[in-house]
All heavy atoms as an XYZ file, in Angstrom:
778
protein
N      35.677     24.580     18.764
C      34.589     24.792     19.660
C      35.070     25.147     21.051
O      34.450     25.976     21.783
C      33.693     23.568     19.739
C      32.897     23.311     18.505
C      32.046     22.064     18.559
O      32.310     21.165     19.351
N      31.084     21.979     17.736
N      36.077     24.404     21.514
C      36.631     24.698     22.834
C      37.181     26.166     22.929
O      36.905     26.858     23.868
C      37.754     23.674     23.184
C      38.451     24.035     24.487
C      37.162     22.258     23.315
N      37.913     26.538     21.914
C      38.499     27.878     21.939
C      37.326     28.958     21.894
O      37.485     29.947     22.592
C      39.290     28.148     20.668
S      40.900     27.129     20.621
N      36.284     28.727     21.171
C      35.156     29.691     21.166
C      34.480     29.718     22.507
O      34.132     30.805     23.028
C      34.090     29.204     20.081
C      32.969     30.251     20.027
O      33.285     31.469     19.863
O      31.804     29.809     20.128
N      34.368     28.540     23.179
C      33.735     28.491     24.521
C      34.613     29.293     25.538
O      34.164     30.042     26.402
C      33.574     27.155     25.004
N      35.908     29.149     25.464
C      36.808     29.781     26.426
C      36.774     31.348     26.160
O      36.672     32.131     27.053
C      38.271     29.272     26.262
C      38.301     27.849     26.821
C      39.266     30.195     27.018
C      39.622     27.175     26.506
N      36.818     31.699     24.877
C      36.815     33.116     24.476
C      35.472     33.760     24.932
O      35.453     34.864     25.343
C      37.037     33.294     23.015
O      36.968     34.639     22.600
N      34.403     32.988     24.685
C      33.040     33.561     24.965
C      32.760     33.724     26.420
O      31.916     34.477     26.845
N      33.484     32.961     27.229
C      33.315     33.007     28.696
C      33.922     34.253     29.329
O      33.558     34.562     30.477
C      33.793     31.836     29.390
N      34.712     35.021     28.634
C      35.341     36.187     29.238
C      34.251     37.273     29.439
O      33.300     37.414     28.667
C      36.354     36.846     28.252
C      37.605     36.019     28.079
C      38.607     36.620     27.132
N      37.959     36.680     25.802
C      37.667     37.865     25.131
N      37.954     38.972     25.767
N      37.123     37.836     23.921
N      34.356     38.124     30.517
C      33.480     39.196     30.696
C      33.578     40.241     29.524
O      34.588     40.682     29.068
C      33.953     39.853     31.934
C      34.737     38.918     32.685
C      35.368     38.014     31.589
N      32.391     40.499     28.933
C      32.364     41.459     27.823
C      32.552     40.856     26.446
O      32.527     41.624     25.440
N      32.749     39.543     26.363
C      32.975     38.956     25.045
C      31.705     38.904     24.210
O      31.782     39.035     22.993
C      33.496     37.500     25.226
N      30.628     38.792     24.832
C      29.311     38.706     24.075
C      28.499     39.981     24.548
O      28.664     40.478     25.651
C      28.519     37.456     24.422
C      29.292     36.242     24.188
C      28.867     35.563     22.912
N      29.382     34.173     22.819
C      30.439     33.833     22.153
N      31.254     34.772     21.673
N      30.807     32.589     22.128
N      27.696     40.529     23.684
C      26.948     41.731     23.991
C      26.066     41.678     25.211
O      26.006     42.548     26.095
C      26.109     42.197     22.728
C      25.443     43.521     22.921
C      26.423     44.557     22.842
N      25.764     45.830     22.992
C      26.311     46.930     23.579
N      27.518     46.897     24.003
N      25.658     48.002     23.693
N      25.282     40.540     25.357
C      24.393     40.400     26.540
C      25.291     40.360     27.823
O      24.887     40.975     28.808
C      23.713     39.080     26.442
C      22.797     38.928     25.325
C      22.115     37.500     25.393
O      22.854     36.512     25.507
N      20.854     37.435     25.317
N      26.367     39.664     27.745
C      27.157     39.586     28.917
C      27.746     40.889     29.287
O      27.897     41.263     30.521
C      28.296     38.480     28.702
C      29.201     38.391     29.859
C      27.659     37.129     28.406
N      28.127     41.718     28.234
C      28.702     42.961     28.481
C      27.746     43.900     29.273
O      28.189     44.583     30.203
C      29.144     43.633     27.255
C      29.709     45.071     27.295
C      30.986     45.080     28.109
C      29.951     45.637     25.936
N      26.496     43.889     28.888
C      25.491     44.707     29.531
C      25.295     44.373     30.995
O      25.240     45.179     31.869
C      24.112     44.679     28.793
C      24.218     45.302     27.375
O      25.173     46.195     27.199
O      23.370     45.010     26.530
N      25.208     43.084     31.218
C      24.960     42.583     32.645
C      26.301     42.862     33.464
O      26.199     43.123     34.626
C      24.604     41.166     32.655
O      25.630     40.297     32.206
N      27.410     42.736     32.793
C      28.661     42.961     33.499
C      28.793     44.476     33.968
O      29.102     44.736     35.104
C      29.754     42.630     32.505
C      31.224     42.975     32.971
C      31.816     42.361     33.993
C      31.851     44.133     32.308
C      33.119     42.737     34.370
C      33.097     44.463     32.671
C      33.736     43.761     33.686
O      35.030     44.207     34.083
N      28.497     45.386     33.069
C      28.555     46.709     33.358
C      27.489     47.095     34.509
O      27.739     47.878     35.387
C      28.306     47.651     32.100
C      29.533     47.507     31.175
C      28.099     49.086     32.413
C      29.387     48.075     29.865
N      26.282     46.469     34.378
C      25.293     46.747     35.378
C      25.739     46.281     36.750
O      25.462     46.858     37.724
C      23.961     46.151     34.992
C      22.804     46.388     35.886
C      22.552     47.941     35.980
O      22.544     48.624     34.941
N      22.256     48.447     37.138
N      26.443     45.045     36.754
C      26.908     44.588     38.050
C      27.937     45.509     38.698
O      27.923     45.694     39.888
C      27.447     43.101     37.841
C      27.769     42.501     39.195
C      28.232     41.053     39.044
N      29.664     41.019     38.596
C      30.086     40.290     37.533
N      29.278     39.682     36.798
N      31.381     40.413     37.265
N      28.814     46.035     37.840
C      29.870     46.995     38.377
C      29.106     48.241     38.931
O      29.527     48.739     40.008
C      30.795     47.419     37.281
C      31.739     46.283     36.734
C      32.624     46.805     35.731
C      32.440     45.615     37.829
N      28.203     48.752     38.217
C      27.444     49.934     38.736
C      26.663     49.613     40.027
O      26.637     50.472     40.906
C      26.455     50.448     37.638
C      27.088     51.103     36.507
C      26.094     51.570     35.516
C      26.793     52.352     34.334
N      25.879     52.822     33.309
N      26.087     48.423     40.072
C      25.351     48.082     41.281
C      26.325     47.962     42.497
O      25.959     48.416     43.560
C      24.705     46.773     41.057
C      23.482     46.812     40.208
O      23.058     47.967     39.877
O      23.055     45.762     39.778
N      27.518     47.447     42.264
C      28.503     47.328     43.352
C      28.793     48.759     43.822
O      28.914     49.079     45.052
C      29.766     46.759     42.858
C      29.877     45.222     42.983
C      31.155     44.695     42.257
C      29.847     44.749     44.391
N      29.115     49.764     42.914
C      29.473     51.084     43.290
C      28.294     51.787     44.005
O      28.507     52.498     44.949
C      29.908     51.863     42.024
C      31.204     51.389     41.531
C      31.609     51.965     40.229
O      30.816     52.756     39.606
O      32.726     51.756     39.749
N      27.033     51.474     43.539
C      25.854     52.182     44.095
C      25.609     51.697     45.534
O      25.153     52.500     46.345
C      24.651     51.848     43.272
C      24.645     52.631     41.941
O      25.446     53.588     41.849
O      23.921     52.209     41.035
N      25.927     50.444     45.850
C      25.855     49.900     47.190
C      26.745     50.746     48.107
O      26.334     51.144     49.242
C      26.090     48.402     47.222
C      24.930     47.678     46.730
C      26.338     48.017     48.709
C      25.101     46.131     46.627
N      27.945     50.954     47.651
C      28.898     51.691     48.505
C      28.460     53.090     48.703
O      28.547     53.641     49.824
C      30.258     51.734     47.823
N      27.933     53.780     47.669
C      27.453     55.181     47.721
C      26.217     55.301     48.686
O      25.920     56.316     49.107
C      27.177     55.759     46.377
C      28.412     56.142     45.649
C      28.675     55.589     44.462
C      29.268     57.115     46.132
C      29.776     55.950     43.716
C      30.398     57.470     45.439
C      30.635     56.875     44.202
N      25.636     54.207     49.041
C      24.410     54.199     49.950
C      24.840     54.471     51.374
O      23.952     54.650     52.238
N      26.100     54.379     51.679
C      26.581     54.586     53.075
C      27.096     55.969     53.233
O      27.671     56.594     52.301
C      27.646     53.571     53.424
C      27.168     52.197     53.503
C      27.072     51.365     52.461
C      26.732     51.591     54.736
C      26.581     50.064     52.467
C      26.267     50.353     54.818
C      26.219     49.496     53.726
N      26.959     56.540     54.433
C      27.346     57.922     54.698
C      28.877     58.039     54.848
O      29.495     57.084     55.291
C      26.745     58.473     55.938
O      27.140     57.755     57.014
N      29.417     59.094     54.428
C      30.864     59.307     54.396
C      31.642     58.796     53.200
O      32.826     59.041     53.154
N      30.995     58.126     52.329
C      31.636     57.616     51.052
C      31.869     58.763     50.122
O      30.931     59.424     49.688
C      30.887     56.424     50.519
C      31.493     55.992     49.201
C      30.775     55.266     51.465
N      33.102     58.930     49.709
C      33.401     60.015     48.702
C      33.445     59.399     47.343
O      32.853     60.005     46.399
C      34.751     60.601     49.085
C      35.093     61.821     48.338
C      36.438     62.436     48.822
O      36.777     62.226     49.988
O      37.146     63.025     47.977
N      34.104     58.318     47.134
C      34.266     57.662     45.787
C      34.191     56.204     45.989
O      34.626     55.677     47.062
C      35.638     57.991     45.222
C      35.795     59.495     44.901
C      37.097     59.786     44.307
C      37.406     61.274     44.213
N      38.758     61.557     43.807
N      33.843     55.510     44.915
C      33.804     54.060     44.937
C      34.125     53.513     43.491
O      33.626     54.070     42.544
C      32.406     53.517     45.330
N      35.006     52.531     43.498
C      35.464     51.925     42.197
C      35.355     50.438     42.326
O      35.884     49.788     43.219
C      36.872     52.307     42.019
C      37.130     53.834     41.932
C      37.797     54.495     42.946
C      36.786     54.533     40.803
C      38.022     55.808     42.966
C      37.028     55.933     40.744
C      37.624     56.539     41.884
O      37.810     57.949     41.779
N      34.698     49.854     41.365
C      34.618     48.425     41.213
C      35.709     48.084     40.179
O      35.749     48.560     39.054
C      33.223     47.897     40.651
N      36.703     47.255     40.684
C      37.866     46.893     39.838
C      37.949     45.382     39.778
O      37.297     44.655     40.431
C      39.189     47.573     40.323
C      39.431     47.179     41.771
C      39.000     49.027     40.238
C      40.755     47.650     42.277
N      38.894     45.050     38.902
C      39.187     43.507     38.615
C      37.959     42.743     38.330
O      37.661     41.731     38.901
C      39.889     42.974     39.875
C      41.340     43.539     40.038
C      42.054     42.814     41.206
O      41.516     41.964     41.847
N      43.233     43.223     41.372
N      37.211     43.287     37.326
C      36.034     42.527     36.764
C      34.938     42.375     37.925
O      34.273     41.389     37.950
C      36.345     41.288     36.151
N      34.879     43.286     38.814
C      33.867     43.243     39.887
C      34.281     42.315     41.040
O      33.481     42.055     41.865
N      35.531     41.881     41.058
C      35.966     41.091     42.251
C      36.441     41.866     43.366
O      36.746     41.374     44.476
C      37.123     40.133     41.750
C      36.538     39.059     40.800
C      37.717     38.100     40.375
N      37.137     37.090     39.466
C      37.198     37.251     38.131
N      37.621     38.354     37.537
N      36.725     36.339     37.370
N      36.692     43.167     43.207
C      37.215     44.055     44.221
C      36.425     45.412     44.194
O      36.206     45.950     43.054
C      38.676     44.247     44.141
C      39.240     45.036     45.281
C      40.760     45.033     45.233
O      41.363     44.320     44.444
O      41.346     45.790     46.028
N      36.119     45.887     45.349
C      35.454     47.180     45.487
C      36.286     48.030     46.383
O      36.541     47.720     47.539
C      34.059     47.054     46.133
C      33.260     48.362     46.269
C      32.954     48.936     44.923
C      31.961     48.073     47.009
N      36.828     49.219     45.809
C      37.579     50.125     46.611
C      36.716     51.356     46.942
O      36.141     51.930     46.018
C      38.838     50.532     45.794
C      39.737     49.358     45.563
C      41.212     49.672     45.870
N      42.001     48.569     45.677
C      43.056     48.449     44.880
N      43.528     49.576     44.275
N      43.762     47.368     44.826
N      36.660     51.650     48.173
C      35.830     52.762     48.651
C      36.760     53.779     49.320
O      37.410     53.448     50.305
C      34.769     52.200     49.656
C      33.843     53.356     50.136
C      33.916     51.096     49.026
N      36.657     54.993     48.900
C      37.349     56.094     49.513
C      36.393     56.936     50.304
O      35.372     57.390     49.786
C      38.071     56.920     48.409
C      39.005     56.110     47.604
C      38.809     58.175     49.039
C      39.605     56.757     46.368
N      36.769     57.130     51.604
C      35.814     57.772     52.517
C      36.453     59.180     52.942
O      37.668     59.431     52.802
C      35.503     56.933     53.795
C      34.779     55.717     53.416
C      36.791     56.627     54.589
N      35.636     60.035     53.398
C      35.974     61.263     53.828
C      36.616     61.122     55.251
O      35.958     60.676     56.206
C      34.815     62.276     53.928
C      34.172     62.497     52.644
C      32.931     63.295     52.610
O      32.885     64.259     53.572
O      32.010     63.102     51.791
N      37.881     61.530     55.415
C      38.567     61.284     56.693
C      38.042     62.099     57.799
O      38.156     61.740     58.997
C      40.088     61.521     56.495
O      40.294     62.889     56.153
N      37.381     63.223     57.517
C      36.792     64.008     58.635
C      35.552     63.387     59.163
O      35.270     63.536     60.370
C      36.429     65.441     58.137
C      37.606     66.191     57.517
C      37.738     65.914     56.030
O      36.765     65.550     55.322
O      38.840     65.999     55.538
N      34.861     62.638     58.418
C      33.543     62.025     58.828
C      33.694     60.593     59.302
O      32.793     60.157     60.089
C      32.539     62.105     57.696
C      32.149     63.471     57.269
C      31.107     63.519     56.228
C      30.700     64.907     55.892
N      29.665     64.887     54.752
N      34.733     59.956     58.830
C      34.878     58.452     59.153
C      36.184     58.221     59.910
O      37.265     58.558     59.361
C      34.856     57.637     57.807
C      34.981     56.187     58.145
C      33.605     57.895     57.017
N      36.110     57.609     61.021
C      37.309     57.330     61.840
C      37.798     55.964     61.403
O      37.263     55.260     60.493
C      36.956     57.293     63.291
O      36.061     56.119     63.578
N      38.979     55.616     61.967
C      39.659     54.295     61.583
C      38.719     53.164     62.007
O      38.506     52.197     61.216
C      40.939     54.136     62.249
C      42.012     55.067     61.617
O      41.834     55.437     60.525
O      43.080     55.312     62.281
N      38.127     53.249     63.169
C      37.193     52.206     63.657
C      35.981     52.118     62.717
O      35.485     50.979     62.360
C      36.822     52.383     65.026
C      37.964     52.247     66.008
O      38.945     51.511     65.661
O      37.912     52.857     67.099
N      35.429     53.257     62.286
C      34.224     53.257     61.465
C      34.630     52.738     60.092
O      33.685     52.132     59.462
C      33.712     54.712     61.433
C      32.548     54.947     60.567
C      31.251     54.265     61.079
C      30.155     54.587     60.102
N      29.013     53.756     60.217
N      35.820     52.969     59.651
C      36.233     52.469     58.285
C      36.197     50.963     58.286
O      35.690     50.385     57.319
C      37.591     52.937     57.950
N      36.694     50.324     59.367
C      36.600     48.876     59.505
C      35.236     48.336     59.514
O      34.866     47.322     58.901
C      37.468     48.356     60.728
N      34.384     49.041     60.298
C      32.965     48.654     60.380
C      32.333     48.834     58.996
O      31.462     47.971     58.600
C      32.312     49.497     61.462
C      30.829     49.151     61.674
C      30.180     50.063     62.676
O      30.779     51.012     63.184
N      28.917     49.785     62.890
N      32.604     49.938     58.318
C      31.993     50.180     57.065
C      32.317     49.170     56.063
O      31.410     48.693     55.274
C      32.532     51.586     56.522
C      31.814     52.100     55.328
C      30.341     52.356     55.522
C      32.437     53.422     54.913
N      33.594     48.633     55.985
C      33.942     47.597     54.994
C      33.131     46.284     55.304
O      32.685     45.657     54.370
C      35.405     47.313     55.055
O      35.747     46.696     56.270
N      32.861     46.061     56.546
C      32.135     44.821     56.928
C      30.638     45.020     56.519
O      30.007     44.162     55.936
C      32.128     44.584     58.463
C      31.277     43.420     58.940
C      31.634     42.132     58.639
C      30.024     43.764     59.583
C      30.858     41.166     59.104
C      29.270     42.704     60.032
C      29.639     41.351     59.724
N      30.085     46.258     56.773
C      28.684     46.483     56.385
C      28.485     46.422     54.932
O      27.472     45.963     54.445
C      28.234     47.876     57.001
C      28.179     47.899     58.546
C      27.798     49.283     59.085
O      27.707     50.204     58.263
O      27.704     49.349     60.331
N      29.398     46.985     54.187
C      29.289     47.022     52.696
C      29.310     45.573     52.206
O      28.554     45.159     51.357
C      30.326     47.824     52.045
C      30.128     49.380     52.355
C      30.419     47.647     50.554
C      31.158     50.267     51.923
N      30.185     44.746     52.734
C      30.318     43.377     52.295
C      29.139     42.569     52.612
O      28.685     41.730     51.862
C      31.576     42.675     52.921
O      31.446     42.530     54.315
N      28.502     42.860     53.792
C      27.244     42.177     54.181
C      26.122     42.599     53.209
O      25.317     41.764     52.801
C      26.911     42.490     55.614
C      27.831     41.885     56.681
C      27.849     40.331     56.451
O      26.826     39.688     56.474
N      29.117     39.819     56.320
N      26.085     43.885     52.837
C      24.996     44.329     51.956
C      25.195     43.718     50.522
O      24.175     43.287     49.963
C      25.034     45.871     51.868
C      24.023     46.467     51.008
C      23.140     47.367     51.810
C      22.212     48.127     50.892
N      20.842     47.726     51.121
N      26.414     43.628     50.094
C      26.687     42.937     48.822
C      26.258     41.487     48.857
O      25.621     40.939     47.900
C      28.136     43.076     48.466
C      28.529     44.557     48.084
C      28.499     42.187     47.234
C      29.992     44.777     47.983
N      26.546     40.833     49.961
C      26.261     39.472     50.121
C      24.735     39.233     50.163
O      24.223     38.207     49.504
C      26.832     38.902     51.418
C      26.878     37.468     51.582
C      27.720     37.010     52.774
O      28.155     37.876     53.597
N      27.938     35.749     52.879
N      23.927     40.145     50.708
C      22.496     39.855     50.836
C      21.729     40.363     49.542
O      20.732     39.774     49.202
C      21.845     40.513     52.051
O      22.224     41.917     52.039
C      22.445     39.930     53.320
N      22.214     41.450     48.963
C      21.458     42.120     47.854
C      21.832     41.668     46.438
O      21.120     41.838     45.524
C      21.545     43.663     47.945
C      20.951     44.210     49.182
O      20.398     43.390     49.882
O      21.060     45.379     49.399
N      22.996     41.118     46.258
C      23.566     40.828     44.900
C      23.833     39.408     44.672
O      24.159     38.653     45.641
C      24.792     41.640     44.631
C      24.623     43.115     44.487
S      26.144     43.941     43.918
C      26.354     43.308     42.303
N      23.796     38.994     43.431
C      24.324     37.695     42.978
C      25.552     37.945     42.171
O      25.601     38.800     41.327
C      23.345     36.915     42.184
O      22.988     37.680     41.031
C      22.047     36.598     42.921
N      26.635     37.274     42.552
C      27.920     37.481     41.912
C      28.743     36.172     41.901
O      28.531     35.369     42.876
C      28.741     38.556     42.639
C      28.775     38.346     44.136
C      29.877     37.611     44.681
C      27.819     38.743     45.020
C      29.962     37.319     46.037
C      27.870     38.440     46.354
C      28.960     37.775     46.809
O      29.009     37.529     48.220
N      29.609     36.038     40.965
C      30.447     34.750     41.031
C      31.673     35.011     41.950
O      32.255     36.044     41.895
C      30.855     34.643     39.534
C      30.828     36.002     39.021
C      29.730     36.742     39.788
N      31.994     33.992     42.732
C      33.199     34.085     43.533
C      33.045     34.994     44.698
O      31.980     35.130     45.348
N      34.132     35.745     45.019
C      34.180     36.659     46.178
C      34.351     38.076     45.664
O      34.880     38.349     44.619
C      35.296     36.230     46.980
C      35.246     34.906     47.609
C      36.521     34.553     48.378
O      37.596     35.097     48.201
N      36.437     33.587     49.279
N      33.911     39.031     46.562
C      34.133     40.427     46.289
C      34.857     40.981     47.521
O      34.409     40.941     48.577
C      32.784     41.197     46.078
C      33.084     42.724     45.933
C      31.978     40.628     44.906
N      36.070     41.508     47.277
C      36.955     42.056     48.372
C      36.594     43.547     48.427
O      36.589     44.235     47.469
C      38.380     41.894     47.975
C      39.316     42.475     49.021
C      40.734     42.251     48.500
C      41.750     42.940     49.331
N      43.137     42.777     48.819
N      36.258     43.948     49.660
C      35.885     45.392     49.901
C      37.027     46.035     50.722
O      37.338     45.578     51.763
C      34.571     45.459     50.732
C      34.193     46.937     50.994
C      33.386     44.769     49.972
N      37.577     47.054     50.093
C      38.689     47.814     50.706
C      38.227     49.251     50.966
O      37.802     49.962     50.002
C      39.924     47.784     49.863
O      40.280     46.434     49.553
C      41.118     48.469     50.489
N      38.260     49.702     52.170
C      37.868     51.078     52.554
C      39.147     51.777     52.793
O      40.015     51.407     53.584
C      36.935     51.115     53.775
C      36.734     52.541     54.240
C      35.695     50.417     53.483
N      39.376     52.946     52.053
C      40.595     53.709     52.166
C      40.225     55.043     52.893
O      39.352     55.753     52.415
C      41.173     53.963     50.774
C      41.469     52.611     50.108
C      42.390     54.853     50.892
C      41.800     52.731     48.653
N      40.908     55.382     53.934
C      40.807     56.596     54.603
C      42.124     57.290     54.692
O      43.063     56.726     55.188
C      40.264     56.351     56.089
C      40.124     57.561     56.850
C      39.692     57.204     58.326
N      39.500     58.366     59.129
C      40.395     58.943     59.857
N      41.688     58.341     59.898
N      40.252     60.045     60.534
N      42.188     58.468     54.136
C      43.534     59.177     54.012
C      43.457     60.564     54.569
O      42.475     61.318     54.391
C      43.870     59.212     52.548
C      45.177     59.915     52.223
C      45.418     60.007     50.709
O      44.598     60.614     50.007
O      46.393     59.444     50.357
N      44.474     60.908     55.246
C      44.641     62.241     55.784
C      46.040     62.711     55.318
O      46.979     61.910     55.248
C      44.540     62.363     57.320
O      45.472     61.426     57.937
C      43.187     62.057     57.824
N      46.119     63.966     54.919
C      47.375     64.540     54.484
C      47.614     65.857     55.227
O      46.712     66.635     55.481
C      47.320     64.805     52.983
C      47.205     63.643     52.106
C      47.210     63.996     50.658
N      46.973     62.872     49.857
C      47.251     62.775     48.559
N      47.739     63.939     47.910
N      46.971     61.772     47.853
N      48.891     66.035     55.586
C      49.358     67.351     56.086
C      50.448     67.893     55.256
O      51.509     67.194     55.048
C      49.860     67.058     57.545
N      50.247     69.028     54.692
C      51.237     69.639     53.785
C      51.616     71.001     54.275
O      50.769     71.763     54.620
C      50.620     69.750     52.315
C      51.602     70.416     51.409
C      50.204     68.402     51.861
N      52.890     71.263     54.365
C      53.438     72.542     54.661
C      54.584     72.874     53.702
O      55.178     72.005     53.113
C      54.038     72.507     56.138
C      52.929     72.450     57.140
O      52.106     73.354     57.189
N      52.978     71.433     57.951
N      54.837     74.171     53.560
C      55.837     74.629     52.597
C      56.851     75.446     53.377
O      56.595     76.316     54.119
C      55.165     75.475     51.534
C      54.223     74.686     50.697
C      56.259     76.081     50.663
C      53.379     75.511     49.721
N      58.126     74.989     53.222
C      59.230     75.705     53.827
C      59.801     76.666     52.803
O      60.089     76.308     51.703
C      60.332     74.745     54.290
N      59.988     77.923     53.259
C      60.502     78.933     52.365
C      61.922     79.416     52.842
O      62.229     79.485     53.898
C      59.636     80.128     52.235
C      58.244     79.704     51.592
C      57.408     80.956     51.447
C      56.094     80.562     50.813
N      55.200     81.726     50.654
């Protein structure tokens, strides 16, 4: 009975839990997409972390820090979730040249 309880507690072990688990991940990503400048959003580590990739032309470094705070506040007010959700905003610029 103990082994069954431990195994059943895993995300996705039971069909009902799987559906709510997938919905929670989609809700996390949808919250991120609600903000301007967001290019991609990924809920990872069973919904314990949200990685948000922003467009570097539209979002400055200061705005990226503010955006991570705003997303975390929106998650905190709009969702119910176990534990903590870490929000990471990634802003990347690349410069590529070719020497011939």
